[in-house]
C-alpha positions as CSV (number, residue, x, y, z in Angstrom):
1,X,118.0,96.7,102.5
2,X,118.0,93.2,104.0
3,X,121.2,91.2,103.4
4,X,119.8,88.4,100.9
5,X,122.2,85.5,102.8
6,X,120.4,87.0,106.1
7,X,117.1,86.7,104.3
8,X,117.3,83.2,103.0
9,X,118.1,82.1,106.8
10,X,115.3,83.9,108.3
11,X,112.6,83.8,106.1
12,X,111.0,80.8,107.5
13,X,111.2,82.4,111.1
14,X,110.0,86.0,109.9
15,X,107.2,84.2,108.2
16,X,106.0,82.3,111.4
17,X,106.1,85.7,113.2
18,X,103.8,87.1,110.5
19,X,101.4,84.4,110.6
20,X,101.3,84.7,114.3
21,X,100.6,88.6,114.1
22,X,97.9,87.9,111.8
23,X,96.4,85.0,114.0
24,X,95.6,87.9,116.4
25,X,92.7,89.1,114.3
26,X,91.9,86.0,112.2
27,X,90.9,82.9,113.7
28,X,91.8,79.5,112.1
29,X,92.1,79.6,108.1
30,X,96.0,78.7,108.6
31,X,96.0,77.4,105.0
32,X,94.3,80.5,103.4
33,X,96.7,82.9,105.4
34,X,99.7,80.6,103.9
35,X,98.4,80.9,100.4
36,X,97.9,84.6,100.8
37,X,101.4,85.1,101.8
38,X,102.8,82.7,99.0
39,X,101.2,85.3,96.5
40,X,102.8,88.3,98.5
41,X,106.2,86.8,98.3
42,X,105.9,85.9,94.6
43,X,104.7,89.6,93.8
44,X,101.5,88.5,92.1
45,X,97.6,88.8,92.7
46,X,95.4,86.6,94.3
47,X,91.7,85.5,93.7
48,X,89.8,84.8,96.9
49,X,86.5,83.0,96.7
50,X,84.1,82.2,99.5
51,X,80.8,83.1,101.0
52,X,79.9,86.4,102.9
53,X,81.4,86.7,106.4
54,X,84.8,84.8,106.2
55,X,87.0,87.7,106.7
56,X,88.5,88.2,103.8
57,X,88.7,91.8,104.0
58,X,89.9,91.5,107.7
59,X,92.8,89.1,106.4
60,X,94.2,91.6,103.7
61,X,93.8,94.4,106.1
62,X,95.4,92.5,108.5
63,X,98.3,91.8,106.7
64,X,98.8,95.3,105.5
65,X,98.9,96.6,109.1
66,X,101.5,93.9,109.7
67,X,103.8,94.7,107.0
68,X,103.1,98.4,107.4
69,X,101.7,99.0,104.0
70,X,98.9,101.3,102.2
71,X,95.8,99.5,101.9
72,X,92.4,100.3,100.1
73,X,89.2,98.5,99.4
74,X,86.9,98.8,96.4
75,X,83.3,97.7,96.8
76,X,82.4,96.5,92.9
77,X,78.9,97.3,92.2
78,X,77.0,97.3,88.6
79,X,77.1,101.2,88.6
80,X,80.8,101.7,89.2
81,X,83.0,103.2,86.4
82,X,86.7,103.0,85.1
83,X,87.6,106.3,86.6
84,X,86.2,105.2,90.1
85,X,89.1,102.9,90.0
86,X,92.3,104.4,88.6
87,X,91.0,108.2,89.1
88,X,90.2,110.9,86.9
89,X,91.2,114.6,85.5
90,X,89.6,117.2,86.7
91,X,89.7,121.1,86.0
92,X,91.7,123.0,88.6
93,X,91.8,126.8,88.6
94,X,95.5,128.7,89.3
95,X,94.4,131.8,91.2
96,X,98.0,133.2,91.0
97,X,98.1,132.9,87.1
98,X,94.5,133.0,86.3
99,X,94.7,130.0,84.4
100,X,92.9,126.6,84.4
101,X,94.5,123.1,83.9
102,X,93.9,119.5,84.0
103,X,94.9,117.7,87.1
104,X,94.7,114.0,87.7
105,X,93.3,112.8,90.8
106,X,94.6,109.2,91.6
107,X,92.1,106.6,92.5
108,X,92.0,104.0,94.9
109,X,94.2,101.9,93.0
110,X,97.2,103.8,93.9
111,X,98.1,101.9,97.0
112,X,99.9,98.6,98.1
113,X,97.3,96.0,98.8
114,X,94.0,96.6,96.9
115,X,91.1,94.4,97.7
116,X,88.6,94.2,95.0
117,X,85.8,93.2,96.8
118,X,83.0,91.4,94.7
119,X,84.9,91.9,91.3
120,X,82.4,89.9,89.6
121,X,79.4,92.4,90.4
122,X,80.8,95.1,87.7
123,X,80.3,95.4,84.0
124,X,83.2,93.8,81.7
125,X,84.1,98.0,81.0
126,X,85.1,98.3,84.6
127,X,86.6,95.0,85.1
128,X,88.9,96.0,82.0
129,X,90.1,98.9,84.0
130,X,92.2,96.7,86.1
131,X,93.9,95.1,83.4
132,X,96.8,97.4,83.1
133,X,97.0,98.0,86.9
134,X,97.5,94.1,87.3
135,X,99.7,93.5,84.2
136,X,102.0,96.7,83.9
137,X,101.4,98.3,87.6
138,X,100.7,101.6,85.8
139,X,97.4,103.8,85.0
140,X,97.1,105.9,81.9
141,X,95.1,108.9,81.7
142,X,95.2,111.1,78.9
143,X,98.5,111.3,77.4
144,X,100.2,110.5,80.9
145,X,101.0,107.2,82.1
146,X,101.7,107.0,85.9
147,X,103.5,103.8,87.9
148,X,101.8,102.6,90.7
149,X,103.3,102.2,94.2
150,X,105.7,99.2,95.1
151,X,104.7,96.6,96.1
152,X,101.3,96.6,94.3
153,X,99.2,93.2,94.8
154,X,95.4,93.0,94.1
155,X,93.4,90.8,95.9
156,X,90.1,90.3,94.5
157,X,86.9,88.5,96.0
158,X,84.2,86.7,94.6
159,X,81.0,85.2,96.2
160,X,80.5,81.6,94.8
161,X,76.6,81.3,95.7
162,X,75.1,84.5,94.5
163,X,74.9,84.6,90.5
164,X,72.0,87.2,89.9
165,X,73.6,90.5,89.0
166,X,77.0,89.4,88.2
167,X,79.3,89.4,85.5
168,X,81.7,86.4,84.6
169,X,85.1,87.6,84.8
170,X,86.9,87.6,81.5
171,X,89.5,85.0,80.9
172,X,92.0,87.5,80.2
173,X,91.4,89.3,83.8
174,X,91.2,86.0,85.5
175,X,94.4,84.7,84.0
176,X,96.3,87.6,85.6
177,X,95.5,86.2,89.3
178,X,98.5,84.0,90.0
179,X,96.6,82.0,92.8
180,X,92.6,81.0,93.3
181,X,92.1,80.6,96.9
182,X,89.3,78.8,98.1
183,X,87.8,80.1,101.5
184,X,85.7,77.4,103.9
185,X,83.5,77.8,106.8
186,X,85.6,77.6,110.1
187,X,85.7,74.6,112.2
188,X,83.0,74.9,115.1
189,X,85.9,75.4,117.8
190,X,87.2,78.4,115.4
191,X,83.5,79.7,115.3
192,X,83.4,79.6,119.1
193,X,86.7,81.5,119.5
194,X,85.7,83.9,116.5
195,X,82.4,84.9,118.1
196,X,84.4,85.4,121.3
197,X,86.7,87.7,120.0
198,X,84.5,89.7,117.7
199,X,81.9,90.5,120.0
200,X,83.4,92.4,122.8
201,X,85.2,95.7,123.2
202,X,88.6,95.0,122.4
203,X,90.1,95.0,118.8
204,X,93.8,93.4,118.9
205,X,96.3,96.1,117.5
206,X,99.0,94.0,115.2
207,X,102.9,95.1,115.3
208,X,104.8,95.9,112.2
209,X,106.5,92.8,111.6
210,X,108.1,93.4,108.1
211,X,107.9,96.8,105.8
212,X,107.8,97.5,101.9
213,X,111.7,97.1,101.9
214,X,111.4,93.6,103.4
215,X,108.7,92.6,101.2
216,X,110.3,93.7,97.9
217,X,113.5,91.7,99.0
218,X,111.5,88.7,99.9
219,X,110.0,88.8,96.1
220,X,113.5,89.0,94.8
221,X,114.7,86.5,97.0
222,X,112.0,84.0,95.6
223,X,112.7,84.6,91.8
224,X,116.6,83.9,92.7
225,X,115.7,80.4,94.1
226,X,117.2,78.0,91.6
227,X,115.1,75.2,89.8
228,X,116.1,72.4,87.6
229,X,115.1,71.9,84.1
230,X,113.7,68.5,85.0
231,X,111.2,70.3,87.4
232,X,110.4,73.0,84.8
233,X,109.6,70.1,82.4
234,X,107.5,68.5,84.9
235,X,105.5,71.7,85.3
236,X,105.1,72.3,81.6
237,X,103.9,68.7,81.4
238,X,101.3,68.7,83.9
239,X,99.8,72.0,82.4
240,X,99.9,70.4,79.1
241,X,97.8,67.5,80.6
242,X,95.0,69.8,81.0
243,X,94.8,70.7,77.2
244,X,92.0,68.5,75.7
245,X,93.6,68.6,72.3
246,X,97.1,68.1,73.8
247,X,99.4,64.7,73.3
248,X,99.2,64.4,77.2
249,X,95.6,64.7,77.6
250,X,94.0,62.1,79.5
251,X,90.5,60.4,78.5
252,X,88.9,62.4,81.3
253,X,90.3,65.7,80.3
254,X,89.2,65.0,76.6
255,X,85.5,64.2,78.1
256,X,85.1,67.0,80.5
257,X,87.5,70.0,79.7
258,X,86.5,72.6,77.0
259,X,89.8,74.6,77.6
260,X,93.2,73.9,79.4
261,X,95.3,76.2,80.8
262,X,98.0,78.4,79.2
263,X,101.7,79.1,79.4
264,X,101.2,81.7,82.1
265,X,99.8,78.8,84.2
266,X,103.7,77.0,83.3
267,X,105.3,80.2,84.8
268,X,103.1,80.6,88.0
269,X,103.7,77.0,88.7
270,X,107.4,77.1,89.0
271,X,107.1,81.0,90.7
272,X,104.9,79.3,93.0
273,X,107.0,76.3,93.9
274,X,109.9,78.7,94.2
275,X,107.8,80.7,96.6
276,X,107.2,77.3,98.8
277,X,110.7,76.4,98.7
278,X,111.8,80.0,100.0
279,X,108.9,80.1,102.7
280,X,110.0,76.5,104.0
281,X,113.8,77.3,104.1
282,X,114.8,75.0,101.1
283,X,117.8,75.7,98.9
284,X,116.0,75.2,95.6
285,X,112.4,74.1,94.3
286,X,111.5,70.6,93.4
287,X,108.5,68.5,92.2
288,X,106.7,68.4,95.5
289,X,106.6,72.3,95.6
290,X,105.2,72.3,92.2
291,X,102.4,69.6,93.4
292,X,101.7,71.8,96.3
293,X,100.6,74.8,94.4
294,X,99.0,73.1,91.4
295,X,95.7,73.2,92.5
296,X,96.0,77.0,93.6
297,X,97.7,77.8,90.1
298,X,95.4,75.8,87.8
299,X,91.8,75.7,89.2
300,X,90.4,78.9,87.9
301,X,92.5,78.3,84.3
302,X,90.5,75.1,83.8
303,X,87.3,75.9,81.5
304,X,84.9,72.4,82.0
305,X,82.0,71.6,79.5
306,X,78.8,70.7,80.2
307,X,78.8,67.3,80.2
308,X,81.4,67.8,83.2
309,X,78.7,70.0,85.3
310,X,76.1,67.7,84.5
311,X,78.0,64.8,86.0
312,X,79.3,66.5,88.9
313,X,82.7,66.9,87.9
314,X,84.5,70.1,88.8
315,X,87.9,71.6,87.9
316,X,89.3,70.7,91.5
317,X,88.5,66.8,91.1
318,X,89.7,66.8,87.9
319,X,93.0,68.6,88.8
320,X,93.6,66.2,91.8
321,X,93.7,63.1,89.7
322,X,96.0,64.8,87.1
323,X,98.3,66.0,89.9
324,X,98.4,62.6,91.4
325,X,99.4,60.9,88.1
326,X,102.0,63.3,87.2
327,X,105.6,61.7,87.2
328,X,108.9,63.3,86.0
């Protein structure tokens, strides 16, 4: 088990080493890698939104390889059933006793890093099967409840340009993702490098930079990072400013927002700020750390109305103004 004092001092360097290792497989996307690592260090789940072909699967697979963690991928489709995710009970013969008994066959959710690919392409019944796994980190089958491995993280992807044949992710499920990360097209020079690397015969092998014990120790360290009541009040006030019926709502929020962020957003703002502070080697989390994670934590928790959509006002633009205007 890593020593906490040593971990505090070495975490920035170990994070850089992990980023460099992932960069052997992923060209560019430095900010995306940083945000995904933040979700891992905080011990939470991440929603990834981007068009096909932006290496979302490769990113999570590469992280699993560099962290020496088990990785599984589920392709969500309209005919996917809950048992396809969590597992199912089968009848098994005992040739010695001559009896039959039910045996649980674990599904792909029993892993460390789970990629839920195109999670909005499966019906709500199957989407709901993820709720217990994400919140309690366990699966219930019949009368038995089984714990998932530690660490356990869900990275879910969504395609923003294809709506036909999709099902909007329920708010209860969306709220369980700590961060919502947008993945954009690479720069032209990065795309040239990507094409050069991926059309040859050599696939880079990644070294193991950390393991599961290291990651769990980092997650405990992040939660132990101190934060002042002043910073907590700043985070709570920022979340409160997104609620159109709240006392801190601006005219824009009242005009364009149907529902604001809930209390879980305040918790994740502080947890994310602690994670940012730990990654940069700071002794405590401050207001700037809260600002740096605000868009990631809040963008998928703001429900805009029709007026916002008709006037081209999205959650990111709205939140950018709120974060800049927020004061202690």
